[in-house]
N, C-alpha and C positions, 0 to 999 in steps of 0.2 A: 390222636392223642387218647389217653385213658379219663371219660366220664365219670367223674367218683360225686355222691350225693353222701353227705357229713349228716348224724341223726346225731346229736348230744344227747348222754346219759344222765345228765344233769346241768345244772347253771354254767356258763362259761364264764371267764376272765381274762381279759386280754386290755393289761394295762398299758398305760402310755407312758413318757417320761417324768410327769408330776406325783410330786410326791405323797405322801399318803399317812401324815402325821397331822396331831395335833386337830384343828377341826377340818382339814382338809379329807377328804374322800378321796379315796384311788378310782379315778375313771376309769372300770374295767369293763364297760358297757355299751362302749361303742363296735360299730360294725366291725370287725377284722381286718388290718392290711394284709396285701398281701405275701408281705414277705414272713410273716406268721404262719401265713399255711405253708409257704414251704419250706420253713424252719420244723415244723410237723411233720412231713412225708419226709427232709431229710434225717429227723431223726428215729423216724416208724423203718427206715432201711437200715440205721445202725444196727436198729435193735432185730432185723429180721435175721440177722446172723447170714446174710450175702457176701460180705465182705472181703472174705476169704475165695470167692468168686468172682469181683468184681474187678475191675481195672484200678488199677492204683496211680496215682498223679503226681507232683511234686507240687510243693506248697507256694504263690506268688501267682503273677498273673504277666502278659504281654511280655514275655521272655525276661521278665525282672524274676526271678528267685533267689530265696533264701541263702544262709553259709553253706547250711547242709540241703542234699541235693538228695534226700530220702525222697522214695516215692511212696507218701503214706496218706494222702488224702482219699477218698471214696465217695463214691456217688456222684462225680462233678456233673455229670449228662442230667440232672435231673432240671428238670421244666416244670412253670408250674403259671395255671393263669384263676386267679378268684383269689376268696371265695365271690360268688356270688347267692343274693337268695332265689330258693327254689322252691314251689307251691306245689304240694303233690306228687312231689317226683316228675314232676315234667314243665311248667310253666316256669323259664328263667327269669328274674328281674335287673333290671340294671340301670343305674344312677342315672336320672334327668338330664339331660342338656340344659343348659343354661340361659339358654335363651327362650326356653319355657316359662312364661311368666304365670297362666293360666291354666285350669282345667280342659285343656285341648292341646291338639297337635302342630298347632298352627303357631310359626316362630313368634314371639312378645315383643325380641328386641330385636335390632337388625341394624349393620353399618347405614353411615351417610354421609352421603359428600356435601354435604350444603353449606358447608363451612370451610377455609382457610386451613388448613392442617398445620403452616408454620405459624400460625395464631393462635394454637393450642399446646396445652400441656401434656399431649399426647408423648409416651415414651417413644424415640427410636426404635423398630423403624415404620412405626405403625403410623397408616394417612390418613382413617377413619375412623370416626366416633361413631359408638352403637348406640341406638335410642330407641325408645319406646312406643310401642304403635299405640301402647292399651294409656285407657286413663286411670289414672293415680287411684291406689286404692291401700287400705291397710292390710286386707286378706285376698291374696292372688288366687288361691283356690290352687295352686302348682303342687304337686307331691312331689316323695323324695325318690321314688324308683316308675321304671317304666317294666310291662314286660315286653320280652322281646316281639312279639309281635306290634305293639304299639309302637316299639324303635323302630322297627323298619318301616311302618305306617310314617313314621316322622321324614322318616330319610328319603321314602319318595317322594314327599309333598301331597300326601295322601291320605284321607283318613277312608278306612273302609267301611260298609253299612254295617259292619258284626261290630265293632269298634265305637261305633256311634251310637248306635242301641246298649252297650254295657260297658263304655268307657272305666268306669270304678274297677272295675276288675281288673282293669288295665293300669292303674296310676294309682300305687299305695304308699302310703307314709312308714315309720319307722317301725310306728307303734302297731302295723298291722302286722307285721314280723314277729318282734320280738320284743320283752317286756324288759326294764329294768328293775333290778330286783335290791336292798339295801341289806347289810350284814357288819356283824361286829365279829372282829377275829381279832385273834393273839399275837403277839412274838413267839414264833419259835428257835431254840438254840439250835443252828443247826449241829452243834456235835454230838446231844443227847437225844436231840428229835421230839425232846418233850418243851411244856413251857417254859420262856425263858423268865415270866415273873416279873418282867419288866415295860414291857412294849404292850399298848391295845392300838387296833386303828379301824377304820370304818372305811367299806369298800362297795361299790355298785357292780353287778353282777348283769348279765345277761342270759336272759331264757328264754329260748325260741318258742313260738306259741305253735300251738299243732298245727300238723299237716306241711312246715318249713322246714327245712335243711340248709345244710351249705352246700352249694356246686363248684366243684374245680374241675380242673381240667390239667393232666399230670402224665406227663411221659420220664422215663429214664432209660435211654438206648444205650446200653454199656457194651461196648466191643470186645471185650472178654468173657462175659456171663452167657450163660446156655441154660436153658429151660425146656424141658421135653413137651411143654404144650404152648411157653408164651415165648421163646425163641431169647432174644436178648431185653427182653421189654421187663425191667425191674418191676415198675409199679405194678404190671399186671402177675407177675409173680407173684407181690407182694396179697394181692388180694388174693387170685388165682380163685376167681368166678363164685367169690363165699363173702363174709365181709371179716375186715377184720378190725382191731382195737385201734384208734392211734388217738395219743396224745398230743391235744391242742392248746394252746395260750398257756396262762400261768395258773400256777396251783394243780399241775398237774388233773387236770380236766380232761375226760375221757368220751370223743366219739366213735359211732360203729362208721367205719368206709363200708361204701358195696359201692361196686362198681355197674354201669348203667351201660345196656348195650347198645348199639350206633356207633358207626362209624366217624359221622358229622358233627364238628365243634358247637357245641350248641349256642355261639353266641352271633346277637344281629350281624348281617351281611349289610355291608357301605355299599353304593354307588362306585359302579366301575367306568358310566360312561352317561352320557344324557344330561351334561352339567349347563346351569343358563350362562348367557353371553349378556356381555354388554359392553360396545365399544370397544369391541375388536377383542376385548377381554376374557377367557372363561372364569365363571368363579364357583370354586369348591371351598367348602368347609370341614373343616376335622373336628370332631369329637371324642373325646377321653370316654374310652370304659373304664379306664382305671388312671390310678395316679401317674404322674413321672417327676425320675428326676434329671436337672439339668443343671450342673455344678458353673459355679464362677471359671476359668482357666486363664491361667497367667499367659502375657506372650514368652516367648521361646521363639527365638530367632534363628540360632543354632539348628534347630528342628523343624524349620517352617509353620510352627505353631502360632496362629493368630490368637489375640486377646479374646475373650468372652466375657459376660457379665453373667451367662447363666439364670438363674430364679426361672420365674416366668416365661422366657425366651430359649426357647428348643437349641440346643448346641447346634443343629443343620441349619439354621439360622442365621444370616451375615446380618450383624449387628444395626450396621450404618445404613443399608438401602434394602432388608426384607429379601435380599435373593435366597434361593431353597438350593443348598448345595447336596441334597441328594442323588442319588447318580441312573441315572433313566438304562434299565435294563438288569436282566437276570443277575444278581448278586451273588446267589445260593454255588458255595467251592462244590467243586467234582468229585467225585469219590477218591480220581486216580489225578489229583491234581494237588502241586505242593503249596503251600503257604503263599510263598516267596510271586511264585506262578500267580496264584489269586488276587492276590492287592497289585499286582501291576497289570490286569485286565481289566481290574474295577477302577483305575484309577486312569485309566484310556478311558472311561464312559463318561459321556461328557455328562451337567447337570443339569434337572429337569429348569426346563424356562418359564420360571415363576415366583411371586413376590408373596410373602405375606403382609395383607393387607389392614387386619383389623385381628381385634381378639377380646373375648370375655372368661375373665381369668377371676376367681374369689381367691379368699385368702388361704394360704401354702397350709399343708399337715406336715406334722413333724413327726418325719420316718427315725424311730432309733431303737436301741438292741443290747442285749448285756451277752457277754461272750464266757465259761468258764476259763478258768484257768489252765494252760496245756501246759507242762514241762517239757512237750520238745515242741515248742513253739516256734516260729523262727526269729521273734524278736521280745524284746522284755515284755511289748503291748502285749502278744499273746500268749505271752509266758504268765501275766498274773492274772488277763481275765480282766473284765470290767465292763466300763460304758463305753459300747462304739459307740462310732461316729455318727452323730446328727444331720441327718440331712434335711431340707425344705425342698414338699414334694406339692408338684401342680395336682388341687382336688381333681378327679373324675368328675365329668361332666363340663370341663371346659373346651369354648370352645375355640377354634382358631380360624380365621377368614380367609384366601388365596385367591389372586389373580395370576391364571396361567394365560400364558401368552397365545393356545392356541388350543382347539379342542385335544388335538394329540398329545398335547405338552400335560394337560390336564387331566385323561387317562395316566399317564404315565405317571403321574403326581397321587392320583388316586389307588394305583399299585403298589408305589411305595411306602402311601402312608394307612391305608385297610391292614387291619390284622391278616387278612386272608389274600393279600395281596387283589390277583383280580380273578381268584378262582373262584365259580360259581356257589363248588360245595363244597367247602375246605376240611382236610381233614386233620390237619396242622394249623398251627401260625406262623407264618411267615414273615412276619412286621413285630417288632418292638420298639419302638421309638424313643423309651425313656434311654438318656446315655449312662446310667447307672441303674443296676439289678431289674434287668430286663427279663432276663432269666426265670427270676421270683412272681414275674407278670405287672409290673411295672409296663407303663408307655401303649398299652393294647389301646387301637382308637378303631372308627369307622371314617366314610365321607360320604357327606350329600353333598346338597346346591344352596345357594343362595342368591337372594334378591337384595337391593338398594331399597331403601326405607322411603323412597320417592317412588320406587317401583309395586308398591304394594297394595293391590286396589283394593278400596275404601278404608283405608285410613283417613284418621281424622289431620287437618289441616290447622286444629284448635291449640 
């Protein structure tokens, strides 16, 4: 994938779904969601003039297409990851795992089996509550972001001497990355492009501090596009070894996009082996690097689809007992393999022998969007445009705890959950475990291991 740094030329505006009228300020200074950055690159490709050379595909998905079977959609191969904060064009930072509760890399929250799950209010299929091994305090010292180096030390359950001496450089808050600026705006008449003379609004804007950029990974391998230097890589051709101006977020704010040399994706690598064992079970935990969306699913007996509550619970977990439904084995479709043959081969692979037993999940994020009217849309909604369906996403940093039946099953689970699979030096993203919006960077995660609360040396019994 292409590693890209976005440098804003001014303040940025990333509006959520809340109104901007009266006393309500537009909440546009939050860190952008992955779908916003994906939309920015999609729009940049449309402006690039590559459309006549790129592959065209039909509207719809999963074999369900609109009444009009025209192939008028472009750049469907675009996949992105990020954005993540990047300092001095080299140090990448990622959301803090929610089990870290102080200014160290040691888990402050751990599952405990010292009570009976059937006597608690835990949601199915959870078996263990999470307890804090730290004394109560109003100032935890935990910060919002970890550097890639600190994140990998946390996953390895070790703290290097370098981080021990300068941990402050590897754990930072939002205020060290960007400022929030407030401004008053005026309403614009869309027909004349001038002030409408009626409305005013207040809004917050995001301004990155010096030496900080937005880090993104992106690729768009188009099977019909050919470039003399970049082959079928639309993103590489868009940047073409230099800088390109990309509109990011609302109000037509511009960033300079520059490709960074290197083939490896600059995200932390998760564990692929050596997981803790207790009572013949091997303990694997999965931490989200980006939000994930798991929708509720209605039962469909004709299609053999079971009901699933979605929400905080991944759609690949059985709701009543926590069984993992992910397949063990290579699920990549071969180049000469038909879709039906690939599905048949995948169904024959067995499920991974592991269960979800505990989780730490904070309040959901609302993922919204707005689409412009499209006269050639396949239905009334596309033709009229307007607000898109809102989704509730599990935030980055959420932690899911699993028990695998054997060391081999633990390795299979890690290979299925790590964004890089079991590759040591990954050059592409293999797993996106969000049921929706995975191509836009949702559902990326890494694996570590965990201990029960009772097994942690030095814990307080008071």
